[in-house]
N, C-alpha and C positions, 0 to 999 in steps of 0.2 A: 551288758547282760551276757551271761555265758550259759550254754546248754550242752548237754551230752546227748548225741543222737546215735541211733543204730541203723546201719544200712549195709547190705551185703554181708551180714554176719560179723561186722566189725563196728567198734564204737569210736566216735570222733568227738573231740571237744571243739565246739564252734562258737564264734563270736560275730556279732553284726559287723559287716564291712570287711571281714577277713575272707581269704580264699582257702579252700581245702582241696586236696587231691584224693579222689576215691575211685573205686572200681568203676568201669565204664557204665554210665547211665544211658539207656537206650532212648535218647532224645537228641534233638539237633541243638546246635550252638544258638544261644539266645533264648531258648525255651526256659520256662519256669519249672522248678522242681519243688515238691512239697514233701518234707520228711515228717511222718506222723509218729514214728517210734521215738519219742523223746523220753529219756530216762531221768534227766535231772535238769532243773533250771535254777540258776543262781542270779539273784538281782541285787538289790541294795541291802547287803548285809545278811539277808535271809535266803534260804534256798528250799525248793520243793523237790522231793524224791518220789518217783513213781513206784508202783508195785505191780508189775515190772515197768509199766509205762504210765506217763501222765495222760489222762483221758482227753483233756481239752487243749493240750499244747501242740504246737506245730512250728516247724522251722521252714521258711521259704528261701529259695536261692535261685540263681540263674546260672546256666551252663556257660562258661566263658570259652573253653576250648577242649578238644579231645587230644590226648597225647599217647605216645607209645614209649615203652622202655624195654630195651633188650636185656635179657637175663642170661648169663653164661654159667653153666654148671660144669665143674671139673670133677672127674673121678680119678683117683690116683692110689696105687698100692706100691709101696716101696719094695725094692729088691726083686720084683717080678716083671718089670717093664710093662706094667698095665697102666695105660693112660687113656681116658675117654673124655671127649669134649662134646657137650650137648648145649643147646640153647633154645630159648623160646621168647616170645614177645608178649608182654602184658599191656593191656589197654586201660587207660585211665581217663577220667574226666576231671577238669578243674572247675569247681563250683564257687561262685561268689555268694556268700550268705547275705541276704537282704534284710530279713526281719525274723524275730523270735516272738511268738505269741503264746500267751498262757491265760 
């Protein structure tokens, strides 16, 4: 079974037993997370589409770990010796999808 969920302003395609990496969820490792904003569920050949969300559908998962990723931004203009290097760190959570209910 496959579902499309929305969290943190982004949409993710999820499947039971798969891991997804999304923006940091403010919970601890091992805690359960419930995603109520389900846009689409596809099962055995048929699928349901929400308007915009499915009312009784939910996806539950478990936080596996929190990670960080360093992003480097370069600015460059040719022929004027203008070079600038900036960076920042994004925080992510890795979530294991346990069940999809509809």
